[in-house]
C-alpha positions as CSV (number, residue, x, y, z in Angstrom):
1,M,108.5,74.9,91.0
2,S,111.8,76.7,91.6
3,H,113.1,78.9,88.9
4,Q,115.6,81.6,88.1
5,P,114.0,85.0,88.8
6,E,112.6,86.6,85.6
7,S,114.3,84.0,83.4
8,V,112.8,81.5,81.0
9,L,114.3,78.1,80.3
10,I,114.7,77.2,76.6
11,L,115.1,73.5,75.8
12,N,115.8,72.2,72.2
13,S,115.1,68.8,70.8
14,V,118.5,67.3,71.7
15,E,118.1,68.5,75.3
16,V,114.6,67.0,75.6
17,N,115.9,63.6,74.4
18,Q,118.8,63.9,76.8
19,L,116.6,64.6,79.8
20,L,113.5,62.4,79.1
21,T,114.0,58.7,78.6
22,T,111.3,56.4,77.1
23,D,111.0,54.5,80.4
24,V,110.4,57.7,82.4
25,C,108.0,59.1,79.8
26,I,105.9,55.9,80.0
27,E,105.6,56.4,83.8
28,L,104.8,60.1,83.5
29,M,102.0,59.3,80.9
30,A,100.4,56.7,83.1
31,E,100.3,59.3,85.9
32,A,99.0,62.0,83.6
33,L,96.1,59.8,82.2
34,A,95.2,58.7,85.7
35,D,95.3,62.3,87.0
36,L,93.1,63.5,84.1
37,S,90.5,60.9,84.9
38,R,90.7,61.8,88.6
39,G,90.1,65.5,87.7
40,N,93.5,66.8,88.9
41,L,94.3,67.9,85.4
42,V,92.0,70.2,83.3
43,Q,92.0,70.9,79.6
44,P,89.5,72.2,77.0
45,L,89.3,70.8,73.5
46,R,92.1,71.9,71.3
47,T,91.5,74.7,68.9
48,V,92.6,73.9,65.3
49,L,93.1,76.6,62.7
50,R,92.7,75.2,59.2
51,P,93.2,78.0,56.6
52,P,91.9,76.7,53.3
53,D,94.9,78.0,51.4
54,S,97.6,76.7,53.8
55,L,99.8,73.6,53.4
56,G,99.3,72.9,57.2
57,V,97.2,73.4,60.3
58,M,97.9,75.0,63.7
59,A,96.6,73.5,66.9
60,M,96.5,75.2,70.3
61,M,96.4,72.8,73.3
62,P,96.1,74.3,76.8
63,A,96.1,72.5,80.1
64,Y,96.1,73.2,83.8
65,R,97.2,71.3,86.9
66,R,95.1,71.9,90.1
67,G,96.3,72.0,93.7
68,E,99.9,72.0,95.0
69,G,102.5,72.7,92.3
70,S,99.8,74.2,90.0
71,A,100.8,75.0,86.5
72,Y,99.6,76.0,83.1
73,G,100.8,74.4,79.9
74,L,100.2,75.3,76.3
75,K,101.3,73.4,73.2
76,A,101.2,75.5,70.0
77,I,101.9,73.1,67.2
78,C,101.8,73.3,63.4
79,F,101.2,70.1,61.5
80,F,102.6,70.0,57.9
81,H,102.1,66.4,56.6
82,G,104.4,67.1,53.6
83,N,107.4,67.9,55.8
84,P,108.9,64.3,56.0
85,A,109.5,64.5,52.2
86,F,112.3,67.0,52.9
87,G,113.5,65.5,56.1
88,K,111.6,67.5,58.7
89,D,109.1,66.4,61.4
90,A,105.5,67.0,60.4
91,H,105.0,68.5,63.9
92,Q,106.6,71.9,64.5
93,G,106.1,74.1,67.5
94,C,106.7,74.7,71.2
95,V,105.3,73.7,74.6
96,L,105.0,76.7,77.1
97,L,105.0,76.1,80.8
98,S,103.7,78.8,83.1
99,S,103.5,79.2,86.9
100,G,100.1,78.4,88.4
101,D,100.8,80.9,91.2
102,T,101.8,84.0,89.2
103,G,101.3,83.1,85.6
104,E,104.9,83.8,84.8
105,L,106.3,82.0,81.8
106,L,108.8,79.4,83.0
107,A,109.9,77.4,79.9
108,I,109.7,77.2,76.2
109,I,110.4,73.6,75.0
110,N,110.7,72.0,71.6
111,A,107.3,70.4,70.9
112,S,108.4,68.0,68.1
113,A,110.6,66.1,70.6
114,I,108.0,66.0,73.3
115,T,105.3,64.9,70.8
116,A,107.4,62.1,69.4
117,L,108.2,60.7,72.9
118,R,104.9,61.2,74.7
119,T,102.7,59.8,71.9
120,A,104.6,56.5,71.9
121,A,104.7,56.4,75.7
122,V,100.9,56.8,75.8
123,S,100.6,53.9,73.4
124,A,102.9,51.9,75.6
125,V,100.7,52.6,78.6
126,A,97.6,51.5,76.6
127,T,99.4,48.4,75.2
128,K,100.5,47.3,78.7
129,L,96.9,47.6,80.0
130,L,95.0,46.2,77.0
131,S,97.1,43.9,74.9
132,R,97.5,40.2,75.7
133,S,100.5,39.7,77.9
134,D,102.1,37.3,75.4
135,A,101.6,39.7,72.4
136,S,104.9,39.6,70.5
137,E,104.2,40.3,66.7
138,L,104.2,44.1,66.1
139,T,103.1,45.7,62.9
140,I,103.4,49.5,62.3
141,I,101.6,51.1,59.4
142,G,103.5,54.3,58.7
143,S,107.2,54.9,58.7
144,G,107.8,58.4,60.1
145,I,109.1,59.6,63.5
146,Q,106.2,58.0,65.3
147,A,107.0,54.6,63.9
148,R,110.5,54.9,65.3
149,T,109.5,56.0,68.8
150,H,106.7,53.4,68.9
151,L,109.2,50.6,68.1
152,A,111.3,51.7,71.1
153,A,108.3,52.4,73.5
154,L,106.3,49.2,72.8
155,S,109.4,47.1,73.3
156,K,109.5,48.4,76.9
157,V,106.1,46.8,77.8
158,R,106.0,43.6,75.6
159,S,108.6,41.0,74.6
160,I,108.5,41.7,70.9
161,K,109.9,38.9,68.7
162,R,109.5,40.7,65.3
163,A,108.3,44.0,64.0
164,R,107.0,44.7,60.5
165,V,106.8,48.2,59.0
166,V,104.7,49.1,56.0
167,S,104.2,52.5,54.3
168,R,102.7,54.1,51.2
169,N,106.2,54.7,49.9
170,P,108.0,51.3,50.1
171,E,111.4,53.0,50.3
172,H,110.6,54.6,53.7
173,P,110.3,51.3,55.8
174,K,113.6,50.2,54.2
175,Q,115.3,53.4,55.5
176,L,113.7,53.0,58.9
177,V,115.0,49.4,59.1
178,E,118.5,50.5,58.1
179,E,118.5,53.2,60.8
180,M,117.2,51.1,63.6
181,R,118.8,47.7,62.8
182,T,121.3,47.9,65.7
183,T,119.1,49.7,68.3
184,L,116.6,47.0,69.1
185,P,116.9,43.3,70.1
186,F,114.4,42.0,67.6
187,P,114.3,42.0,63.7
188,I,112.4,44.7,61.9
189,E,111.2,43.9,58.4
190,P,110.0,46.3,55.7
191,I,106.8,44.9,54.1
192,E,105.2,46.2,50.9
193,S,101.5,45.4,51.5
194,V,99.4,46.2,54.6
195,E,97.6,42.9,54.4
196,A,100.8,40.9,54.4
197,A,102.2,43.1,57.2
198,L,99.2,42.4,59.4
199,K,99.3,38.6,59.1
200,N,99.3,37.1,62.6
201,A,100.1,40.5,64.2
202,D,98.9,40.9,67.8
203,L,100.2,44.4,68.3
204,I,99.3,47.0,65.6
205,V,100.0,50.7,65.4
206,T,98.5,53.0,62.7
207,A,100.7,56.1,62.5
208,T,99.8,57.6,59.1
209,S,98.4,60.9,57.8
210,S,95.9,59.0,55.7
211,R,92.3,60.3,55.6
212,Q,90.9,56.9,54.5
213,P,91.1,53.6,56.4
214,V,94.5,51.9,56.0
215,L,93.4,48.5,57.5
216,R,90.5,46.2,57.1
217,R,88.8,43.9,59.7
218,E,89.5,40.8,57.6
219,W,93.2,41.4,57.9
220,I,93.3,41.6,61.7
221,S,93.8,38.6,63.9
222,N,91.5,37.9,66.8
223,G,93.1,38.9,70.1
224,A,95.1,41.8,68.5
225,H,95.5,45.2,70.2
226,I,95.5,48.3,68.0
227,N,96.9,51.7,68.8
228,A,95.4,54.2,66.4
229,I,97.4,57.4,66.6
230,G,97.6,59.1,63.2
231,T,94.5,61.2,62.8
232,Y,92.8,63.9,65.0
233,S,90.2,65.2,62.7
234,P,86.4,64.4,62.6
235,E,86.7,63.8,58.9
236,A,89.7,61.6,58.8
237,R,90.2,58.0,59.8
238,E,92.8,55.2,59.7
239,I,90.5,52.4,61.0
240,D,87.6,51.0,58.9
241,S,84.1,50.8,60.4
242,A,84.0,47.0,60.6
243,T,87.1,47.0,62.8
244,M,85.7,49.7,65.0
245,V,82.5,47.8,65.5
246,A,84.4,44.6,66.2
247,S,86.7,46.1,68.8
248,R,86.5,46.8,72.5
249,F,87.2,50.5,72.2
250,F,89.2,52.8,74.5
251,V,90.2,56.5,74.3
252,D,92.6,58.9,75.9
253,R,89.7,61.3,76.7
254,R,86.0,60.9,76.0
255,E,85.2,64.5,75.2
256,S,88.1,64.6,72.7
257,A,86.9,61.4,71.0
258,L,83.3,62.6,70.7
259,N,84.5,65.8,69.0
260,E,87.7,64.9,67.1
261,A,88.0,61.2,66.4
262,G,87.0,60.5,62.8
263,D,87.7,56.8,63.5
264,Y,84.7,56.9,65.8
265,L,82.6,59.7,64.5
266,L,82.4,58.4,60.9
267,P,81.0,55.0,61.9
268,M,78.7,56.8,64.3
269,K,77.3,58.9,61.4
270,E,76.8,55.5,59.6
271,G,74.6,54.4,62.6
272,L,77.1,51.7,63.5
273,M,78.4,53.1,66.9
274,G,77.2,55.3,69.7
275,P,78.7,56.9,72.9
276,N,78.1,53.6,74.8
277,D,80.6,51.9,72.6
278,I,83.4,53.9,74.2
279,I,84.3,51.4,77.0
280,A,86.6,53.7,79.0
281,E,89.3,56.3,79.1
282,V,92.7,54.6,79.7
283,G,92.9,56.6,82.9
284,E,89.8,54.9,84.2
285,V,91.3,51.5,83.5
286,L,94.5,52.6,85.3
287,L,92.4,53.6,88.3
288,G,90.6,50.3,88.3
289,E,87.2,52.0,87.6
290,K,86.7,50.2,84.3
291,Q,87.8,46.9,82.9
292,G,90.3,46.6,80.1
293,R,90.6,43.4,78.1
294,T,88.0,40.7,79.0
295,S,89.1,37.8,76.8
296,A,92.2,36.5,74.9
297,D,90.5,36.6,71.5
298,E,88.8,40.0,71.5
299,I,90.3,42.9,69.6
300,T,91.1,45.9,71.7
301,L,91.5,49.3,70.1
302,F,93.0,52.5,71.7
303,K,92.3,55.8,69.9
304,S,95.0,58.3,70.9
305,L,94.2,61.9,69.9
306,G,97.1,63.4,71.9
307,L,96.3,65.6,74.9
308,G,97.6,69.0,76.2
309,V,97.9,67.4,79.6
310,E,100.5,64.9,78.3
311,D,102.6,67.7,76.9
312,M,102.3,69.8,80.1
313,V,103.3,66.8,82.3
314,C,106.4,66.3,80.2
315,A,107.2,70.0,80.4
316,E,106.9,70.0,84.2
317,Y,109.3,67.0,84.4
318,L,111.8,68.6,81.9
319,Y,111.7,71.9,83.8
320,Q,112.8,70.2,87.0
321,Q,115.3,67.9,85.4
322,A,116.9,70.7,83.4
323,Q,117.6,72.5,86.7
324,T,118.9,69.4,88.4
325,E,121.2,68.5,85.5
326,N,122.1,72.0,84.5
327,V,120.9,71.5,80.9
328,G,119.3,74.2,78.7
329,T,119.6,77.9,78.2
330,W,118.1,80.6,80.5
331,I,117.1,84.0,79.0
332,K,116.0,87.1,80.7
333,F,112.4,87.7,79.7
Protein backbone atom coordinates (compact mmCIF):
# COMPACT_ATOMS: atom_id res chain seq x y z
CA MET A 1 0.00 0.00 0.00
CA SER A 2 1.63 3.26 -1.10
CA HIS A 3 1.21 6.20 1.24
CA GLN A 4 2.57 9.61 1.99
CA PRO A 5 5.43 9.27 4.50
CA GLU A 6 4.39 9.83 8.11
CA SER A 7 0.98 11.09 7.00
CA VAL A 8 -2.46 9.71 7.79
CA LEU A 9 -5.42 9.92 5.42
CA ILE A 10 -8.71 11.25 6.85
CA LEU A 11 -11.94 10.48 4.95
CA ASN A 12 -15.32 11.89 5.98
CA SER A 13 -18.74 10.41 5.17
CA VAL A 14 -19.22 12.49 1.99
CA GLU A 15 -15.82 11.33 0.68
CA VAL A 16 -16.59 7.68 1.50
CA ASN A 17 -19.81 7.86 -0.50
CA GLN A 18 -17.99 9.63 -3.34
CA LEU A 19 -15.29 6.91 -3.58
CA LEU A 20 -17.27 3.72 -2.87
CA THR A 21 -20.32 2.89 -4.99
CA THR A 22 -22.91 0.25 -4.08
CA ASP A 23 -21.91 -1.90 -7.06
CA VAL A 24 -18.23 -1.92 -6.11
CA CYS A 25 -19.05 -2.53 -2.45
CA ILE A 26 -21.10 -5.63 -3.35
CA GLU A 27 -18.08 -7.03 -5.25
CA LEU A 28 -15.73 -6.19 -2.38
CA MET A 29 -18.00 -7.89 0.19
CA ALA A 30 -18.24 -11.07 -1.89
CA GLU A 31 -14.42 -11.16 -2.03
CA ALA A 32 -14.14 -10.43 1.72
CA LEU A 33 -16.56 -13.21 2.74
CA ALA A 34 -14.85 -15.71 0.42
CA ASP A 35 -11.41 -14.66 1.73
CA LEU A 36 -12.62 -15.06 5.32
CA SER A 37 -13.83 -18.61 4.63
CA ARG A 38 -10.51 -19.36 2.84
CA GLY A 39 -8.57 -18.19 5.90
CA ASN A 40 -6.88 -15.22 4.20
CA LEU A 41 -8.57 -12.80 6.59
CA VAL A 42 -8.42 -13.17 10.37
CA GLN A 43 -10.56 -11.64 13.10
CA PRO A 44 -11.40 -12.32 16.74
CA LEU A 45 -14.88 -11.80 18.15
CA ARG A 46 -15.78 -8.16 18.68
CA THR A 47 -15.47 -6.72 22.18
CA VAL A 48 -18.57 -4.85 23.32
CA LEU A 49 -18.53 -2.42 26.23
CA ARG A 50 -22.04 -2.08 27.71
CA PRO A 51 -21.88 0.30 30.72
CA PRO A 52 -25.15 -0.12 32.66
CA ASP A 53 -25.62 3.66 33.04
CA SER A 54 -24.87 4.63 29.41
CA LEU A 55 -27.33 5.41 26.61
CA GLY A 56 -25.22 3.38 24.16
CA VAL A 57 -22.57 0.72 23.70
CA MET A 58 -19.09 0.68 22.16
CA ALA A 59 -17.83 -2.17 19.98
CA MET A 60 -14.21 -2.82 18.96
CA MET A 61 -13.82 -4.88 15.78
CA PRO A 62 -10.23 -5.76 14.76
CA ALA A 63 -9.21 -7.67 11.62
CA TYR A 64 -6.05 -8.68 9.73
CA ARG A 65 -5.18 -9.57 6.12
CA ARG A 66 -2.51 -12.26 5.67
CA GLY A 67 0.10 -12.45 2.94
CA GLU A 68 1.00 -9.88 0.30
CA GLY A 69 -0.47 -6.45 1.01
CA SER A 70 -1.02 -7.40 4.64
CA ALA A 71 -2.95 -4.92 6.75
CA TYR A 72 -4.64 -4.42 10.08
CA GLY A 73 -8.08 -2.90 10.42
CA LEU A 74 -9.99 -1.76 13.50
CA LYS A 75 -13.50 -0.41 13.68
CA ALA A 76 -14.27 1.45 16.90
CA ILE A 77 -18.00 2.09 16.82
CA CYS A 78 -20.55 3.44 19.29
CA PHE A 79 -24.18 2.41 18.84
CA PHE A 80 -26.79 4.79 20.28
CA HIS A 81 -30.23 3.52 19.23
CA GLY A 82 -31.89 6.83 20.24
CA ASN A 83 -29.85 8.86 17.73
CA PRO A 84 -32.28 8.70 14.79
CA ALA A 85 -34.83 10.66 16.90
CA PHE A 86 -32.62 13.73 16.48
CA GLY A 87 -31.43 13.08 12.96
CA LYS A 88 -28.17 11.27 13.65
CA ASP A 89 -27.02 7.80 12.58
CA ALA A 90 -27.18 5.26 15.41
CA HIS A 91 -23.63 4.17 14.41
CA GLN A 92 -20.84 6.64 15.26
CA GLY A 93 -17.13 5.98 15.03
CA CYS A 94 -14.13 5.36 12.81
CA VAL A 95 -12.33 2.62 10.89
CA LEU A 96 -8.55 2.64 11.33
CA LEU A 97 -6.29 1.09 8.68
CA SER A 98 -2.69 0.18 9.59
CA SER A 99 0.23 -1.24 7.60
CA GLY A 100 0.81 -4.97 8.02
CA ASP A 101 4.55 -4.39 7.41
CA THR A 102 5.31 -1.66 9.95
CA GLY A 103 2.10 -1.16 11.93
CA GLU A 104 1.99 2.51 10.91
CA LEU A 105 -1.46 4.09 10.92
CA LEU A 106 -2.49 4.76 7.32
CA ALA A 107 -6.07 6.04 7.49
CA ILE A 108 -8.91 7.17 9.75
CA ILE A 109 -12.24 6.76 7.95
CA ASN A 110 -15.82 7.63 8.92
CA ALA A 111 -17.39 4.39 10.13
CA SER A 112 -21.07 5.39 9.80
CA ALA A 113 -20.70 5.68 6.02
CA ILE A 114 -18.79 2.40 5.69
CA THR A 115 -21.27 0.56 7.95
CA ALA A 116 -24.28 1.82 6.00
CA LEU A 117 -22.79 0.74 2.65
CA ARG A 118 -21.14 -2.55 3.57
CA THR A 119 -24.04 -3.97 5.61
CA ALA A 120 -26.42 -3.55 2.68
CA ALA A 121 -23.79 -4.85 0.24
CA VAL A 122 -23.34 -8.02 2.33
CA SER A 123 -27.12 -8.53 2.31
CA ALA A 124 -27.04 -8.10 -1.49
CA VAL A 125 -24.35 -10.81 -1.75
CA ALA A 126 -26.47 -13.18 0.37
CA THR A 127 -29.65 -12.27 -1.52
CA LYS A 128 -28.04 -12.99 -4.90
CA LEU A 129 -26.81 -16.36 -3.62
CA LEU A 130 -29.82 -17.52 -1.62
CA SER A 131 -33.05 -15.89 -2.83
CA ARG A 132 -35.11 -17.17 -5.74
CA SER A 133 -33.89 -15.61 -8.98
CA ASP A 134 -37.43 -14.31 -9.68
CA ALA A 135 -37.85 -12.70 -6.23
CA SER A 136 -39.32 -9.23 -6.74
CA GLU A 137 -41.49 -8.22 -3.73
CA LEU A 138 -39.29 -6.57 -1.09
CA THR A 139 -40.37 -5.76 2.47
CA ILE A 140 -38.14 -3.86 4.90
CA ILE A 141 -38.98 -3.78 8.59
CA GLY A 142 -37.27 -0.66 9.94
CA SER A 143 -36.95 2.75 8.32
CA GLY A 144 -33.50 4.07 9.27
CA ILE A 145 -30.28 4.42 7.30
CA GLN A 146 -30.05 0.66 6.70
CA ALA A 147 -33.51 0.62 5.13
CA ARG A 148 -32.32 3.24 2.65
CA THR A 149 -29.06 1.50 1.73
CA HIS A 150 -30.80 -1.90 1.46
CA LEU A 151 -33.35 -0.53 -1.02
CA ALA A 152 -30.46 0.57 -3.23
CA ALA A 153 -28.27 -2.52 -2.77
CA LEU A 154 -30.93 -5.23 -3.19
CA SER A 155 -32.19 -3.56 -6.36
CA LYS A 156 -28.72 -4.26 -7.85
CA VAL A 157 -29.13 -8.05 -7.52
CA ARG A 158 -32.87 -8.63 -8.07
CA SER A 159 -35.50 -7.07 -10.35
CA ILE A 160 -37.68 -5.54 -7.66
CA LYS A 161 -41.25 -4.65 -8.68
CA ARG A 162 -42.34 -3.12 -5.39
CA ALA A 163 -40.93 -2.35 -1.95
CA ARG A 164 -42.92 -1.94 1.27
CA VAL A 165 -41.48 -0.33 4.39
CA VAL A 166 -42.93 -0.68 7.88
CA SER A 167 -41.69 0.78 11.15
CA ARG A 168 -42.71 1.21 14.79
CA ASN A 169 -43.27 4.92 14.09
CA PRO A 170 -45.59 5.07 11.04
CA GLU A 171 -44.30 8.56 10.12
CA HIS A 172 -40.77 7.30 9.42
CA PRO A 173 -41.61 5.07 6.41
CA LYS A 174 -43.55 8.01 4.94
CA GLN A 175 -40.43 10.20 5.26
CA LEU A 176 -38.29 7.48 3.66
CA VAL A 177 -40.71 7.14 0.72
CA GLU A 178 -40.72 10.91 0.22
CA GLU A 179 -36.90 10.98 0.24
CA MET A 180 -36.34 8.04 -2.10
CA ARG A 181 -39.31 8.39 -4.45
CA THR A 182 -37.23 9.56 -7.43
CA THR A 183 -34.07 7.52 -6.80
CA LEU A 184 -35.34 4.00 -7.61
CA PRO A 185 -37.21 2.54 -10.60
CA PHE A 186 -39.93 0.80 -8.51
CA PRO A 187 -42.65 2.06 -6.15
CA ILE A 188 -41.97 2.17 -2.40
CA GLU A 189 -45.03 2.03 -0.13
CA PRO A 190 -45.25 2.94 3.56
CA ILE A 191 -47.26 0.26 5.41
CA GLU A 192 -48.57 0.47 8.98
CA SER A 193 -48.66 -3.22 10.01
CA VAL A 194 -45.85 -5.76 9.71
CA GLU A 195 -48.29 -8.55 8.82
CA ALA A 196 -49.71 -6.52 5.90
CA ALA A 197 -46.23 -5.49 4.77
CA LEU A 198 -45.12 -9.13 4.59
CA LYS A 199 -48.04 -10.41 2.51
CA ASN A 200 -46.53 -12.19 -0.56
CA ALA A 201 -43.07 -10.74 0.14
CA ASP A 202 -40.26 -12.92 -1.24
CA LEU A 203 -37.40 -10.66 -0.07
CA ILE A 204 -37.46 -9.52 3.57
CA VAL A 205 -35.03 -7.35 5.54
CA THR A 206 -35.28 -6.86 9.31
CA ALA A 207 -33.32 -3.70 10.15
CA THR A 208 -34.57 -2.71 13.59
CA SER A 209 -33.14 -2.15 17.07
CA SER A 210 -35.91 -4.33 18.55
CA ARG A 211 -34.99 -6.85 21.25
CA GLN A 212 -38.16 -8.90 20.62
CA PRO A 213 -39.21 -10.65 17.38
CA VAL A 214 -40.73 -8.31 14.80
CA LEU A 215 -42.05 -11.03 12.47
CA ARG A 216 -43.88 -14.34 12.82
CA ARG A 217 -43.63 -17.54 10.82
CA GLU A 218 -47.31 -17.44 9.80
CA TRP A 219 -46.77 -14.06 8.10
CA ILE A 220 -43.94 -15.30 5.86
CA SER A 221 -44.53 -16.80 2.41
CA ASN A 222 -42.88 -20.06 1.43
CA GLY A 223 -39.89 -19.41 -0.82
CA ALA A 224 -39.01 -16.10 0.85
CA HIS A 225 -35.46 -15.02 1.65
CA ILE A 226 -34.81 -13.08 4.87
CA ASN A 227 -31.81 -10.87 5.69
CA ALA A 228 -31.76 -10.36 9.47
CA ILE A 229 -29.37 -7.49 10.13
CA GLY A 230 -30.61 -5.47 13.10
CA THR A 231 -29.31 -7.20 16.23
CA TYR A 232 -25.87 -8.36 17.35
CA SER A 233 -26.49 -9.29 20.98
CA PRO A 234 -27.04 -12.77 22.47
CA GLU A 235 -30.14 -11.46 24.30
CA ALA A 236 -31.87 -9.67 21.41
CA ARG A 237 -33.65 -11.04 18.34
CA GLU A 238 -35.79 -9.85 15.45
CA ILE A 239 -36.78 -13.33 14.20
CA ASP A 240 -39.18 -15.61 16.11
CA SER A 241 -38.18 -19.19 16.94
CA ALA A 242 -40.73 -20.75 14.56
CA THR A 243 -39.23 -18.87 11.59
CA MET A 244 -35.69 -19.80 12.61
CA VAL A 245 -36.63 -23.49 12.82
CA ALA A 246 -38.47 -23.38 9.49
CA SER A 247 -35.57 -21.72 7.64
CA ARG A 248 -32.48 -22.92 5.85
CA PHE A 249 -30.07 -20.85 7.95
CA PHE A 250 -26.87 -19.09 6.82
CA VAL A 251 -24.45 -16.76 8.63
CA ASP A 252 -21.63 -14.33 7.85
CA ARG A 253 -19.37 -16.20 10.30
CA ARG A 254 -20.03 -19.28 12.42
CA GLU A 255 -18.02 -18.22 15.48
CA SER A 256 -19.81 -14.87 15.60
CA ALA A 257 -23.25 -16.48 15.28
CA LEU A 258 -22.49 -18.99 18.07
CA ASN A 259 -21.50 -16.15 20.40
CA GLU A 260 -23.52 -13.10 19.37
CA ALA A 261 -26.68 -13.98 17.41
CA GLY A 262 -29.68 -13.88 19.74
CA ASP A 263 -31.84 -14.86 16.74
CA TYR A 264 -30.07 -18.24 16.87
CA LEU A 265 -28.97 -18.48 20.54
CA LEU A 266 -32.44 -17.93 22.04
CA PRO A 267 -34.10 -20.79 20.07
CA MET A 268 -31.04 -22.90 20.95
CA LYS A 269 -31.69 -22.23 24.67
CA GLU A 270 -35.29 -23.32 24.04
CA GLY A 271 -33.91 -26.62 22.68
CA LEU A 272 -35.20 -25.92 19.18
CA MET A 273 -31.88 -25.48 17.32
CA GLY A 274 -28.26 -26.62 17.49
CA PRO A 275 -24.94 -25.89 15.73
CA ASN A 276 -25.82 -28.33 12.92
CA ASP A 277 -28.70 -26.04 11.96
CA ILE A 278 -26.18 -23.47 10.65
CA ILE A 279 -25.97 -24.68 7.06
CA ALA A 280 -22.99 -22.55 6.04
CA GLU A 281 -21.18 -19.27 6.07
CA VAL A 282 -22.00 -17.22 2.98
CA GLY A 283 -18.28 -17.42 2.08
CA GLU A 284 -18.52 -21.23 1.91
CA VAL A 285 -21.45 -20.95 -0.52
CA LEU A 286 -19.49 -18.43 -2.60
CA LEU A 287 -16.57 -20.88 -2.76
CA GLY A 288 -18.89 -23.73 -3.81
CA GLU A 289 -18.13 -25.72 -0.64
CA LYS A 290 -21.72 -25.67 0.65
CA GLN A 291 -25.08 -25.52 -1.08
CA GLY A 292 -27.35 -22.48 -0.86
CA ARG A 293 -31.05 -22.70 -1.71
CA THR A 294 -32.20 -26.25 -2.52
CA SER A 295 -35.86 -25.66 -3.51
CA ALA A 296 -38.18 -22.89 -4.70
CA ASP A 297 -40.47 -23.06 -1.68
CA GLU A 298 -38.02 -23.23 1.23
CA ILE A 299 -37.39 -20.16 3.38
CA THR A 300 -33.74 -19.06 3.41
CA LEU A 301 -32.46 -16.84 6.21
CA PHE A 302 -29.17 -14.96 6.39
CA LYS A 303 -28.12 -13.66 9.82
CA SER A 304 -25.72 -10.76 9.34
CA LEU A 305 -23.82 -9.70 12.45
CA GLY A 306 -21.39 -7.38 10.68
CA LEU A 307 -17.70 -8.27 10.64
CA GLY A 308 -14.48 -6.34 11.14
CA VAL A 309 -13.08 -7.85 7.92
CA GLU A 310 -15.89 -6.16 5.95
CA ASP A 311 -14.91 -2.76 7.34
CA MET A 312 -11.20 -3.41 6.75
CA VAL A 313 -11.69 -4.44 3.11
CA CYS A 314 -13.72 -1.26 2.50
CA ALA A 315 -10.97 0.79 4.18
CA GLU A 316 -8.25 -0.81 2.00
CA TYR A 317 -10.20 0.04 -1.16
CA LEU A 318 -10.97 3.58 0.02
CA TYR A 319 -7.30 4.16 0.88
CA GLN A 320 -6.22 3.26 -2.66
CA GLN A 321 -9.06 5.15 -4.36
CA ALA A 322 -8.46 8.30 -2.30
CA GLN A 323 -4.88 8.41 -3.60
CA THR A 324 -5.89 7.68 -7.20
CA GLU A 325 -8.65 10.32 -7.19
CA ASN A 326 -6.86 12.79 -4.88
CA VAL A 327 -9.74 12.85 -2.35
CA GLY A 328 -9.44 13.31 1.42
CA THR A 329 -7.15 15.13 3.82
CA TRP A 330 -3.63 14.10 4.78
CA ILE A 331 -2.29 15.06 8.21
CA LYS A 332 1.21 14.67 9.63
CA PHE A 333 0.98 12.13 12.46
